[in-house]
Legacy VTK file of the C-alpha trace (Angstrom):
# vtk DataFile Version 3.0
C-alpha trace
ASCII
DATASET POLYDATA
POINTS 340 float
-84.372 -227.672 -107.059
-81.104 -228.224 -105.113
-78.097 -227.011 -107.064
-74.836 -228.949 -107.608
-73.099 -227.762 -104.489
-75.827 -229.322 -102.332
-75.352 -232.700 -104.016
-71.637 -232.563 -103.494
-72.207 -231.879 -99.823
-74.461 -234.944 -99.758
-71.674 -237.067 -101.252
-69.289 -235.812 -98.583
-71.928 -236.480 -95.876
-72.368 -240.084 -96.965
-68.599 -240.530 -97.058
-68.311 -239.127 -93.511
-71.112 -241.266 -92.083
-70.839 -244.522 -93.914
-67.566 -245.009 -95.794
-66.462 -248.658 -95.507
-69.535 -249.773 -93.617
-71.896 -252.639 -94.452
-75.280 -250.961 -94.775
-78.747 -252.192 -94.156
-80.909 -250.874 -96.954
-84.690 -250.892 -96.861
-87.632 -249.186 -98.481
-90.257 -248.289 -95.801
-92.498 -246.956 -98.520
-92.158 -250.112 -100.535
-91.458 -248.494 -103.949
-87.761 -249.365 -103.837
-88.126 -252.792 -102.152
-86.403 -254.779 -104.960
-83.535 -252.358 -105.238
-83.086 -252.289 -101.420
-82.913 -256.059 -101.291
-80.095 -256.058 -103.853
-78.018 -253.468 -101.979
-78.680 -254.452 -98.402
-75.750 -256.185 -96.714
-73.173 -254.653 -99.065
-70.318 -252.338 -98.118
-70.371 -248.689 -99.213
-67.152 -248.113 -101.165
-67.693 -244.847 -102.966
-69.726 -241.609 -102.744
-69.679 -239.298 -105.779
-71.592 -236.399 -107.203
-71.808 -235.168 -110.821
-73.935 -232.146 -111.180
-77.280 -232.878 -109.522
-76.743 -236.664 -109.668
-75.631 -238.560 -106.565
-73.921 -241.973 -106.964
-73.337 -244.251 -103.922
-71.044 -247.127 -104.799
-71.510 -250.583 -103.273
-69.504 -253.752 -103.375
-70.202 -255.835 -106.457
-70.078 -253.139 -109.058
-73.422 -251.607 -108.070
-74.395 -248.021 -107.577
-77.411 -246.309 -106.046
-78.219 -243.361 -108.352
-80.477 -240.670 -106.962
-81.676 -237.308 -108.260
-83.580 -235.120 -105.834
-85.584 -233.133 -108.386
-87.861 -230.517 -106.977
-89.028 -232.349 -103.835
-86.423 -234.870 -102.844
-84.552 -234.691 -99.516
-82.178 -236.807 -97.620
-82.744 -236.650 -93.838
-80.085 -237.756 -91.355
-80.093 -238.836 -87.675
-77.196 -240.255 -85.716
-76.061 -241.723 -82.443
-74.226 -239.392 -80.030
-70.914 -240.672 -81.387
-71.784 -240.047 -85.074
-70.099 -237.271 -87.018
-72.093 -234.029 -86.918
-73.812 -233.319 -90.175
-76.764 -231.337 -91.501
-80.067 -232.854 -90.330
-81.620 -232.482 -93.825
-80.091 -231.843 -97.200
-82.233 -231.464 -100.340
-85.113 -229.610 -101.866
-85.367 -226.071 -100.359
-88.306 -225.320 -98.157
-87.470 -222.428 -95.864
-83.801 -222.466 -96.589
-81.558 -223.046 -99.577
-80.459 -226.659 -99.785
-80.095 -227.762 -96.207
-80.452 -226.972 -92.535
-77.197 -227.079 -90.547
-78.173 -228.544 -87.228
-76.936 -231.323 -84.963
-78.848 -234.493 -85.916
-78.735 -235.711 -82.285
-80.443 -232.569 -81.113
-83.074 -232.766 -83.852
-83.759 -236.399 -82.952
-84.016 -235.554 -79.261
-86.619 -232.933 -80.052
-88.622 -235.380 -82.195
-88.466 -238.333 -79.785
-88.393 -238.795 -76.073
-84.745 -239.917 -76.141
-81.799 -240.600 -78.353
-80.949 -243.872 -76.628
-82.185 -246.717 -74.523
-81.647 -247.102 -70.818
-78.499 -249.180 -71.411
-76.975 -246.494 -73.695
-77.742 -248.265 -76.986
-78.811 -245.936 -79.774
-82.495 -246.263 -80.778
-82.978 -245.903 -84.525
-85.841 -243.504 -85.235
-88.893 -244.647 -87.062
-89.235 -243.463 -90.716
-91.215 -240.265 -91.238
-93.362 -239.755 -94.274
-92.993 -241.639 -97.570
-89.408 -242.864 -97.274
-88.307 -244.306 -100.570
-85.021 -245.702 -99.279
-83.378 -245.960 -95.815
-79.642 -246.497 -95.293
-78.718 -247.717 -91.852
-75.080 -247.892 -90.785
-73.226 -248.402 -87.537
-74.007 -245.013 -86.094
-76.418 -243.155 -88.425
-79.502 -243.510 -90.524
-80.370 -241.662 -93.756
-83.878 -241.487 -95.267
-84.677 -240.361 -98.838
-88.090 -238.934 -99.606
-89.552 -237.541 -102.816
-86.722 -238.134 -105.332
-87.099 -237.839 -109.071
-84.787 -240.809 -109.579
-83.782 -243.744 -107.335
-82.364 -246.816 -108.964
-79.667 -249.515 -108.777
-77.263 -249.352 -111.745
-73.963 -250.921 -112.786
-70.688 -249.053 -113.388
-71.304 -249.161 -117.143
-74.769 -247.702 -116.709
-73.277 -245.029 -114.445
-70.814 -244.101 -117.148
-73.723 -243.826 -119.599
-75.512 -241.359 -117.303
-72.304 -239.287 -116.888
-71.769 -239.214 -120.660
-75.031 -237.328 -121.045
-73.987 -234.687 -118.567
-71.895 -231.607 -119.158
-68.758 -230.870 -117.147
-69.188 -230.156 -113.421
-67.323 -227.045 -112.095
-66.920 -228.661 -108.665
-65.244 -231.794 -109.917
-61.518 -231.900 -110.509
-62.134 -233.457 -113.910
-64.432 -230.612 -115.058
-63.541 -229.786 -118.722
-63.731 -226.051 -119.353
-63.068 -226.458 -123.071
-66.076 -228.811 -123.434
-68.196 -226.106 -121.810
-66.852 -223.371 -124.059
-67.403 -225.465 -127.147
-70.966 -226.370 -126.197
-71.944 -222.775 -125.564
-70.217 -221.487 -128.676
-71.883 -223.775 -131.151
-75.491 -222.941 -130.184
-77.869 -220.012 -130.929
-79.724 -220.805 -127.671
-79.364 -217.961 -125.180
-76.500 -218.159 -122.678
-79.049 -217.887 -119.869
-80.902 -221.034 -121.063
-77.720 -222.913 -121.771
-76.423 -222.523 -118.224
-79.517 -224.379 -117.044
-78.984 -227.212 -119.488
-77.301 -230.094 -117.575
-75.880 -231.405 -120.839
-73.918 -228.127 -121.225
-72.775 -227.645 -117.634
-73.780 -229.938 -114.746
-74.951 -228.632 -111.385
-75.796 -225.052 -112.190
-79.290 -223.925 -111.102
-81.260 -220.762 -111.138
-79.246 -218.949 -108.516
-75.793 -219.664 -109.916
-77.045 -218.972 -113.402
-78.349 -215.507 -112.521
-75.365 -214.558 -110.357
-72.601 -215.839 -112.642
-73.994 -213.962 -115.617
-74.289 -210.773 -113.583
-70.737 -211.054 -112.321
-69.573 -211.553 -115.914
-71.622 -208.597 -117.163
-73.344 -210.808 -119.805
-76.899 -210.328 -120.964
-78.636 -213.642 -120.287
-80.655 -213.316 -123.471
-77.578 -213.132 -125.730
-77.109 -216.206 -127.994
-74.403 -218.487 -126.720
-72.455 -218.311 -129.994
-72.326 -214.497 -129.621
-70.508 -214.610 -126.323
-66.716 -214.504 -126.705
-64.899 -217.695 -125.762
-62.759 -215.740 -123.284
-65.916 -214.567 -121.492
-67.318 -218.104 -121.423
-64.078 -219.359 -119.869
-64.281 -216.610 -117.292
-67.814 -217.650 -116.438
-66.587 -221.225 -115.949
-63.740 -220.072 -113.679
-66.219 -218.028 -111.645
-68.564 -220.997 -111.313
-65.678 -223.113 -110.065
-64.972 -220.608 -107.310
-68.560 -219.907 -106.348
-69.834 -223.510 -106.425
-66.849 -224.886 -104.556
-67.339 -222.251 -101.907
-70.998 -223.215 -101.715
-70.089 -226.881 -101.326
-67.723 -225.998 -98.496
-70.021 -223.541 -96.667
-73.481 -224.972 -97.360
-74.638 -221.545 -98.448
-74.601 -219.579 -101.715
-72.877 -216.199 -101.452
-71.970 -214.352 -104.639
-71.593 -210.757 -103.541
-68.461 -208.811 -102.700
-68.804 -207.153 -99.297
-68.076 -203.759 -100.933
-71.170 -204.144 -103.094
-73.570 -204.705 -100.163
-74.674 -201.154 -99.226
-75.409 -200.054 -95.721
-78.980 -199.101 -94.843
-77.938 -195.442 -95.146
-76.551 -195.988 -98.626
-79.709 -197.852 -99.558
-81.835 -194.909 -98.544
-79.690 -192.633 -100.671
-80.493 -194.909 -103.667
-84.191 -194.287 -103.123
-85.503 -197.195 -100.970
-85.745 -197.688 -97.248
-84.780 -201.230 -96.231
-86.569 -200.881 -92.900
-89.850 -199.628 -94.417
-90.293 -200.363 -98.053
-87.755 -202.865 -99.359
-89.017 -206.276 -100.144
-85.394 -207.453 -99.868
-85.448 -207.210 -96.078
-88.980 -208.537 -95.480
-89.425 -212.153 -94.275
-92.503 -212.605 -96.472
-93.229 -210.821 -99.752
-96.632 -211.191 -101.502
-97.420 -214.280 -99.461
-94.129 -215.969 -100.464
-91.304 -216.426 -98.002
-88.100 -214.776 -99.220
-84.944 -216.728 -99.846
-83.114 -217.749 -96.661
-79.818 -219.426 -96.084
-78.713 -222.039 -93.592
-76.213 -219.556 -92.217
-78.863 -217.037 -91.191
-78.091 -215.885 -87.680
-74.576 -217.221 -87.739
-72.169 -214.611 -86.365
-70.005 -213.183 -89.159
-72.018 -214.891 -91.949
-73.264 -212.800 -94.902
-76.915 -211.975 -94.327
-79.240 -213.570 -96.839
-80.493 -210.232 -98.038
-76.921 -209.314 -99.052
-75.857 -212.692 -100.542
-77.022 -212.121 -104.151
-76.678 -209.442 -106.803
-79.863 -210.087 -108.809
-81.473 -213.377 -107.767
-84.949 -212.732 -106.266
-84.265 -208.959 -106.358
-86.730 -208.034 -109.084
-87.609 -204.355 -108.985
-84.886 -203.544 -106.428
-81.990 -201.274 -107.373
-78.941 -203.008 -108.769
-76.203 -203.104 -106.117
-73.760 -201.590 -108.649
-75.656 -199.102 -110.771
-79.020 -198.610 -109.150
-81.047 -199.711 -112.123
-84.057 -201.834 -111.170
-83.421 -205.508 -111.554
-85.574 -207.168 -114.253
-87.175 -210.588 -114.296
-88.903 -212.710 -116.961
-89.675 -216.370 -117.478
-87.127 -218.291 -119.595
-87.657 -221.951 -120.275
-90.037 -222.272 -117.342
-87.792 -220.629 -114.776
-87.596 -217.039 -113.554
-84.590 -215.148 -114.879
-83.136 -212.157 -113.049
-80.669 -209.550 -114.463
-79.600 -205.893 -114.591
-80.226 -204.360 -118.013
-77.475 -201.839 -117.419
-74.651 -203.934 -116.009
-75.374 -206.889 -118.331
-75.049 -206.047 -122.004
LINES 1 341
340 0 1 2 3 4 5 6 7 8 9 10 11 12 13 14 15 16 17 18 19 20 21 22 23 24 25 26 27 28 29 30 31 32 33 34 35 36 37 38 39 40 41 42 43 44 45 46 47 48 49 50 51 52 53 54 55 56 57 58 59 60 61 62 63 64 65 66 67 68 69 70 71 72 73 74 75 76 77 78 79 80 81 82 83 84 85 86 87 88 89 90 91 92 93 94 95 96 97 98 99 100 101 102 103 104 105 106 107 108 109 110 111 112 113 114 115 116 117 118 119 120 121 122 123 124 125 126 127 128 129 130 131 132 133 134 135 136 137 138 139 140 141 142 143 144 145 146 147 148 149 150 151 152 153 154 155 156 157 158 159 160 161 162 163 164 165 166 167 168 169 170 171 172 173 174 175 176 177 178 179 180 181 182 183 184 185 186 187 188 189 190 191 192 193 194 195 196 197 198 199 200 201 202 203 204 205 206 207 208 209 210 211 212 213 214 215 216 217 218 219 220 221 222 223 224 225 226 227 228 229 230 231 232 233 234 235 236 237 238 239 240 241 242 243 244 245 246 247 248 249 250 251 252 253 254 255 256 257 258 259 260 261 262 263 264 265 266 267 268 269 270 271 272 273 274 275 276 277 278 279 280 281 282 283 284 285 286 287 288 289 290 291 292 293 294 295 296 297 298 299 300 301 302 303 304 305 306 307 308 309 310 311 312 313 314 315 316 317 318 319 320 321 322 323 324 325 326 327 328 329 330 331 332 333 334 335 336 337 338 339
């Protein structure tokens, strides 16, 4: 499921492509036909994210609320003069969160041309089961597979937000509300970080990495974690998630903690021969990739995390094998030595 930084990038993308424009809204699939009819012909006046919820504001005190869930994706295509954005942002397939490519290039590969003979941009046909399509002056956005897609009022939007915990990316994120929520519960800190009512936007990657960086055992009850430590976790999430929103990739490691291949061999595993960490496919499952793979100067995906998807590999700090177990339906990763 896309984590909060991805949804904030979506909000920024919609602002870049459509702010102030009157949009034509449709539902090629048909399941959102009534909602599309209500919104079509209205001007987009706001684009906001809170955790994993995206809110697009329209004239007339109306909002389009979407939640991508496990399978939802927004796909974009634009005219040659449209701002350059990611082609697709949403549920991970081969990459985490999105693919950073020029939408015009993608469209040219998919169709015979990006325009008509007289230079007018040709809007591409919908692909797949498109729940909602937003068409502006120079770009089109298609939503497929969302968990939620509905038209709500401002009061209803406030009710949704009231059920969410603070969001580390938002300027109004309330650290003390987060500290209080964690401290009054016996539920493990690892499970609480995945509870959107405790903190909004954190997913499996940020959960595992933030707890490792804080040196906290994910199975420790929340009320047993000192408030100072919980505040430090929040501060770290603010930094990590805002960086993710800016870069479109999750990187949590310090360069000094990413060993060279020679150092890896000294720790007992050969990254070129036996390490799952450097293999493109492990046990039939494609390893985690990032949209910055192959970008000069970018952190390689096999060096981006401390513990996430590194089960059985030596901890980057102490060399102890990383552990994994299922917690509340999701795989948890941690170092039993560094996290106590």
